[in-house]
C-alpha positions in Angstrom: 208.5 41.3 65.3 205.3 40.6 67.4 202.2 41.7 65.4 199.9 43.6 67.7 196.8 44.7 65.9 193.6 43.2 67.3 192.2 40.5 65.0 189.2 38.2 64.8 186.7 36.8 67.3 183.7 34.7 67.0 180.0 35.1 67.0 176.2 35.6 67.7 174.1 34.9 64.7 171.1 37.3 64.3 169.6 36.7 60.9 166.4 38.0 59.2 163.8 35.4 58.2 165.0 34.1 54.9 161.8 34.5 53.0 160.6 37.9 54.3 161.5 41.4 54.0 162.4 43.3 57.2 159.6 45.2 58.4 160.9 48.8 58.3 158.5 51.1 60.1 157.8 54.9 59.2 159.6 55.6 62.4 162.9 54.1 61.2 163.7 57.3 59.1 167.4 56.6 59.4 167.1 53.4 57.6 164.3 54.4 55.2 166.4 57.4 54.0 169.0 54.9 52.8 166.7 52.9 50.8 166.4 53.2 47.0 164.5 50.0 46.1 161.6 49.1 48.3 159.1 47.3 46.0 158.1 43.9 47.5 158.8 42.4 43.9 161.2 43.5 41.3 163.4 42.3 38.4 166.9 43.0 37.5 166.8 43.0 33.6 169.8 42.6 31.1 172.1 42.0 33.8 175.5 40.1 33.9 175.3 37.4 36.6 178.3 36.2 38.7 176.6 33.6 40.8 179.3 32.9 43.5 180.0 29.3 42.5 183.1 30.0 40.5 181.3 29.6 37.1 181.7 31.9 34.2 179.8 35.3 34.2 176.4 34.9 32.3 175.5 37.7 30.1 171.9 39.3 29.5 170.2 37.6 32.5 167.4 38.3 34.6 167.0 38.1 38.5 163.4 38.2 39.8 162.9 38.8 43.6 159.7 38.6 45.4 159.3 39.3 49.1 163.0 39.1 49.8 163.7 35.8 47.9 165.1 34.9 44.6 162.5 33.3 42.5 164.1 33.3 39.2 167.9 33.7 37.9 168.5 32.8 34.2 168.4 34.1 30.7 166.4 37.4 30.2 164.5 35.6 27.2 163.2 32.9 29.6 162.1 35.3 32.4 158.3 35.6 33.1 157.9 39.0 34.8 154.3 39.7 36.1 152.7 42.9 35.0 153.1 45.6 37.4 156.3 44.3 38.9 159.1 46.9 39.2 161.6 46.4 36.4 165.2 47.6 36.8 167.1 47.9 33.7 170.7 46.6 34.6 172.4 46.8 31.1 176.1 47.1 31.5 176.0 46.2 35.0 176.8 43.0 37.0 175.1 41.4 40.1 177.0 38.9 42.3 176.1 37.7 45.9 176.3 39.8 49.0 179.9 39.7 50.5 180.2 37.5 53.6 182.8 39.3 55.6 184.6 36.7 57.8 187.0 38.9 59.7 185.0 42.1 60.2 184.9 44.3 63.4 182.6 47.1 64.8 185.7 48.9 66.1 188.7 50.6 64.7 192.3 51.4 65.9 191.7 55.2 65.5 194.4 56.6 67.9 196.9 53.9 67.5 199.7 56.4 66.5 199.2 58.3 69.9 198.8 55.0 72.0 201.8 53.5 70.4 204.2 56.4 70.3 206.2 55.1 73.3 204.8 51.4 73.3 201.6 50.1 74.6 202.5 50.9 78.2 200.3 53.8 79.0 197.2 53.3 81.0 195.6 49.8 81.2 196.6 48.9 77.7 195.8 49.6 74.1 192.3 50.6 73.5 190.1 50.6 70.3 187.1 52.7 69.4 183.7 51.1 69.0 181.9 52.2 65.7 178.3 51.6 66.4 177.1 53.9 63.7 179.6 54.3 61.0 180.8 50.6 60.7 177.5 48.9 59.7 176.9 51.6 57.2 180.3 51.3 55.5 179.8 47.6 55.4 176.6 47.7 53.7 177.5 50.5 51.4 180.4 48.3 50.1 178.4 45.2 49.5 178.8 43.3 52.7 175.4 41.7 53.5 176.6 39.2 56.1 179.5 39.8 58.4 181.1 37.9 61.4 182.5 40.3 63.8 185.5 38.0 64.7 186.3 39.6 67.9 184.2 41.7 70.1 185.5 44.3 72.6 182.0 45.7 73.4 179.9 42.7 73.2 176.7 44.0 74.6 176.8 47.0 72.2 177.5 44.5 69.3 174.4 42.5 70.1 172.2 45.7 70.4 173.6 46.9 67.0 172.7 43.3 65.4 169.2 43.5 67.0 168.5 47.1 65.7 169.7 46.0 62.3 167.7 43.0 62.3 164.5 45.0 63.3 165.1 47.6 60.6 165.8 50.4 63.1 169.3 50.9 61.5 171.0 49.9 58.2 173.8 47.4 58.1 174.6 43.7 57.3 173.1 40.7 58.9 175.5 40.1 61.9 177.2 37.1 63.4 178.2 38.6 66.6 181.3 37.1 68.4 181.7 36.7 72.1 184.7 38.5 73.7 188.1 37.5 72.9 189.4 34.5 74.7 192.8 35.8 75.5 195.4 34.5 78.0 197.6 36.4 80.5 199.3 38.9 80.0 197.3 40.9 77.5 198.2 44.2 75.9 194.6 45.2 75.2 192.6 47.3 77.9 189.3 45.8 76.5 190.3 42.1 76.9 189.9 40.0 79.9 193.0 37.8 80.6 191.9 34.2 81.4 193.1 32.6 84.7 192.8 28.9 83.7 191.1 26.3 81.6 188.1 26.2 83.9 187.6 29.9 83.5 187.8 29.5 79.7 185.2 26.9 79.6 183.0 29.1 81.9 183.4 32.1 79.6 182.3 30.2 76.5 179.3 28.8 78.2 178.3 32.2 79.6 178.5 33.9 76.2 176.8 31.2 74.5 173.9 31.7 77.0 174.0 35.2 76.0 173.6 34.4 72.4 177.1 34.1 71.0 177.4 31.2 68.4 181.0 31.2 67.8 184.2 32.1 69.6 187.7 33.4 69.0 190.9 32.6 70.7 193.7 35.3 71.0 197.5 35.5 71.0 198.3 34.8 74.6 196.0 32.0 75.3 197.4 28.6 76.7 197.0 25.2 75.3 195.0 24.1 78.2 192.7 27.1 78.0 192.3 26.7 74.2 191.4 23.1 74.5 188.8 23.8 77.0 187.2 26.6 75.1 187.1 24.5 71.9 185.5 21.6 73.7 182.9 23.7 75.4 182.2 25.6 72.1 181.6 22.3 70.3 179.3 21.0 73.3 177.3 24.2 72.7 177.3 23.3 68.9 179.3 26.3 67.9 182.6 26.9 66.2 185.9 28.5 67.5 188.4 30.5 65.5 191.8 31.8 66.5 194.4 34.4 65.9 197.2 32.6 67.7 200.8 33.0 68.8 201.3 31.3 72.0 199.7 28.2 70.5 201.1 26.8 67.3 198.8 25.9 64.3 199.5 22.1 64.7 198.8 22.4 68.4 195.5 24.1 67.8 194.6 21.6 65.0 195.2 18.9 67.6 192.9 20.6 70.1 190.1 20.7 67.5 190.0 24.3 66.3 187.7 25.1 63.4 189.3 28.1 61.7 192.6 30.0 61.9 192.9 33.7 61.3 195.1 35.8 59.0 197.2 32.9 57.5 200.3 31.2 59.1 203.0 33.5 58.1 202.0 36.0 60.6 200.5 33.9 63.3 201.8 30.2 63.3 204.8 30.4 65.4 206.0 26.7 65.1 209.1 27.6 63.2 210.2 30.3 65.6 213.8 29.7 67.0 212.7 31.2 70.4 209.3 29.7 70.8 208.5 28.0 74.2 205.4 26.3 75.3 202.4 28.4 75.9 204.4 31.6 75.3 204.2 34.1 72.2 207.7 34.6 70.8 208.9 37.8 69.6 210.2 36.3 66.3 207.3 34.5 65.2 207.5 35.6 61.6 211.2 35.2 61.3 210.7 31.4 60.9 208.6 32.1 57.7 211.0 34.6 56.1 213.3 32.0 54.5 210.9 29.0 54.3 209.3 28.7 50.8 205.8 27.1 50.4 207.4 24.1 48.9 209.2 23.3 52.0 208.1 19.9 53.4 207.2 21.3 56.7 205.0 23.8 55.1 203.3 21.3 52.9 202.8 19.0 55.9 200.9 21.9 57.6 198.7 22.5 54.6 197.8 18.7 54.5 197.1 18.8 58.1 194.7 21.8 57.9 193.0 20.1 54.9 192.7 16.6 56.6 191.2 18.2 59.5 188.7 20.5 57.6 190.2 23.5 59.4 189.4 26.8 57.5 191.9 29.7 57.0 190.7 33.3 57.0 192.6 35.4 54.6 193.2 39.1 55.7 195.4 40.5 53.3 194.4 44.1 53.6 195.6 44.6 57.2 199.1 43.4 56.2 199.2 45.3 52.9 198.9 48.5 55.0 202.1 47.6 56.7 204.1 46.9 53.3 206.1 49.8 52.2 204.9 51.6 49.1 201.5 49.5 49.4 197.8 50.1 50.4 196.5 52.9 47.9 195.3 56.1 49.9 191.9 56.8 48.2 189.7 59.7 48.4 186.8 57.8 49.7 188.9 56.7 52.6 190.2 60.3 53.4 186.5 61.7 53.2 185.1 59.1 55.4 187.8 59.2 58.2 187.5 61.6 61.1 190.3 64.1 60.9 192.0 62.6 64.0 191.8 58.9 62.8 193.2 60.0 59.3 196.1 61.9 61.1 196.8 58.7 63.1 196.9 56.7 59.9 199.1 59.0 58.0 201.5 59.2 60.9 202.0 55.5 61.0 202.0 55.1 57.3 205.0 57.5 57.1 206.9 55.3 59.7 206.8 52.2 57.6 210.5 51.5 56.6 211.5 51.6 53.0 213.4 48.3 53.5 211.0 45.8 55.3 210.6 42.2 55.8 207.0 42.7 55.3 207.5 42.7 51.5 208.6 39.2 51.5 206.3 38.1 54.3 203.2 39.5 52.4 204.1 37.8 49.2 204.7 34.4 51.0 201.2 34.7 52.7 199.7 35.0 49.3 201.6 32.0 48.0 200.5 30.0 51.0 196.7 30.9 50.5 196.9 29.8 46.8 198.6 26.4 48.0 196.0 25.9 50.7 193.2 26.2 48.2 194.9 24.1 45.5 195.1 21.4 48.1 191.4 21.5 48.9 191.4 23.9 51.8 188.5 26.2 52.6 189.8 29.7 52.5 187.5 32.5 53.9 187.9 36.3 53.3 187.8 39.4 55.5 189.9 42.7 55.8 190.5 43.1 59.6 189.8 46.9 59.9 192.6 47.4 62.6 196.2 47.3 62.3 197.8 50.8 61.6 194.4 52.1 60.5 194.9 51.6 56.8 191.8 49.4 56.4 188.2 50.6 56.8 185.1 48.5 57.3 183.6 47.6 53.9 186.3 49.3 51.8 188.7 46.6 53.2 186.3 43.7 52.2 186.4 44.8 48.6 190.1 45.5 48.8 190.4 41.7 50.0 188.8 40.5 47.1 191.1 42.5 44.9 194.3 41.1 46.8 193.1 37.6 46.2 193.2 38.4 42.7 196.7 39.6 42.8 197.7 36.6 44.8 196.8 34.5 41.6 193.0 33.6 42.0 190.9 34.5 39.1 188.2 37.2 39.7 185.4 34.6 39.7 187.4 32.4 42.3 188.0 35.4 44.4 184.3 36.5 44.5 183.4 32.8 45.3 185.9 32.9 48.3 184.3 36.0 49.6 180.7 34.8 49.1 180.1 31.1 48.9 183.0 29.9 51.2 181.8 32.2 54.0 178.3 31.0 53.7 179.6 27.3 53.7 181.4 27.8 56.9 178.6 29.5 58.6 176.3 26.8 57.7 174.1 29.2 55.6 174.5 27.8 52.2 170.8 27.2 52.0 170.2 31.0 52.3 173.1 33.0 51.1 176.5 32.9 49.3 175.2 32.1 45.8 172.6 33.4 43.4 170.0 30.8 43.0 166.1 30.6 43.3 164.9 30.0 46.9 167.9 32.0 48.5 167.8 35.2 50.2 168.1 38.3 47.8 171.4 39.5 49.3 172.8 40.9 46.0 175.4 43.6 45.0 174.9 45.4 41.7 177.9 47.2 40.4 178.6 49.1 37.1 181.1 47.2 34.9 182.3 43.6 34.8 184.3 42.4 37.7 185.0 39.1 36.2 187.4 40.9 33.8 188.2 44.0 35.8 188.1 43.1 39.5 188.3 46.9 40.8 184.8 47.1 39.4 183.4 45.6 42.6 184.0 49.1 44.0 181.4 50.6 41.7 178.6 49.7 43.8 175.1 50.8 42.3 172.8 49.0 44.8 173.0 46.7 47.5 170.2 44.4 48.2 169.6 42.6 51.5 166.6 40.5 51.8 165.2 42.2 48.7 165.6 45.8 50.1 167.8 47.9 47.9 170.0 50.4 49.7 171.9 53.4 48.1 175.6 53.2 48.7 176.2 56.9 47.9 173.6 58.0 50.6 175.1 55.5 53.3 178.6 56.8 52.6 177.6 60.4 52.7 175.9 59.8 56.1 179.2 58.7 57.6 181.6 61.4 55.9 184.2 62.5 58.3 183.1 60.4 61.2 184.7 57.1 60.8 187.0 56.5 63.7 185.0 58.5 66.4 181.7 56.5 66.5 
């Protein structure tokens, strides 16, 4: 089975100045209406802190923020809170760093059931819907304060969205916007340009770097020559390149200098396929993993190769869970957010999932690989990939990814660290985001309950702070009700 949902790409970094709150003017009413905390300085008191490092949660803490920057994080009894500063009693609540979504998109496969009814042969190819309004709000409402778009089909729209968010004209996360997919020929996707050769791959990276992209993503049908040229040019431009591969195996990509590999190998590394041919994507890529345990010497060799060459792996468990029979909870918040046509599309495809499916085994094997990769010293990143059969939504999927990491065997504290600190490390932003510490941006998620004990509490978001500005998740979600999937 060839996996068709569109995956990740790479990026343009547009970030707010670390030490200053965004200047949101009175004219930016759509943003101001979503804000619940706007004081230039405030203190979260009696709060439980999960700092993102993997350390144990600390009880009865205070976090003090001034002008978008954390100036104190420590025991409540040691906090010095100036007179007149806004004080927020967070008793019974937990704060952790803003999520760093490393496989997020600003589009959605809303009509996939219709388009795939008789295969992807209609029109120019499969087409996805850009979500310039609803996706940024869903991400922010769910605690995503930084995101990598990891695959762009409307790059100029994505750049406009990032610029408007940065200026305060619309609510959303800090965005690392990817360049268009670096895809080979043929491609099944109408919004992707099939590369002609390695020279064109090099020119494409150079052009989008000049337009502002700072990382890039290779896709399933790229050739080894095209991938090698793209990686070399990206590195020459001081950027990174990731890949959702198929025609190129993971060991081949590592040899070419790739920085990150998306989705995990069970669904994208074709080195064990019985029908694999050079520079061609086989139809049985996953079959080679079906009866290959993680203890297999060849798999262990792959893990050590990735670690040795410092190649990160991005976990995107939610997009695969949606294809496993009996999996992916259908929640009220999801059905309320989706446009009726998008919901109908997802329910149609959900009903088509066979009761007996190899996805059950493959999904568990991918979880096992991710545990083994981290145990060996690998850098695991987190993101949901809101595509596939439509069962993964922006933001909600980022939270689900953390929950599934816990199901995979990580502790809640480890899973939160993967979804916060690790993304910041890969992006080179550890000085600003990823953990809670004085001097860092006040990108924080305040939730009811204790995710260190019950990971589902990450869904109980009270306030999302980005650069010290507090956004109300309930208002953000209400503003997109019934619209996700159409814009």
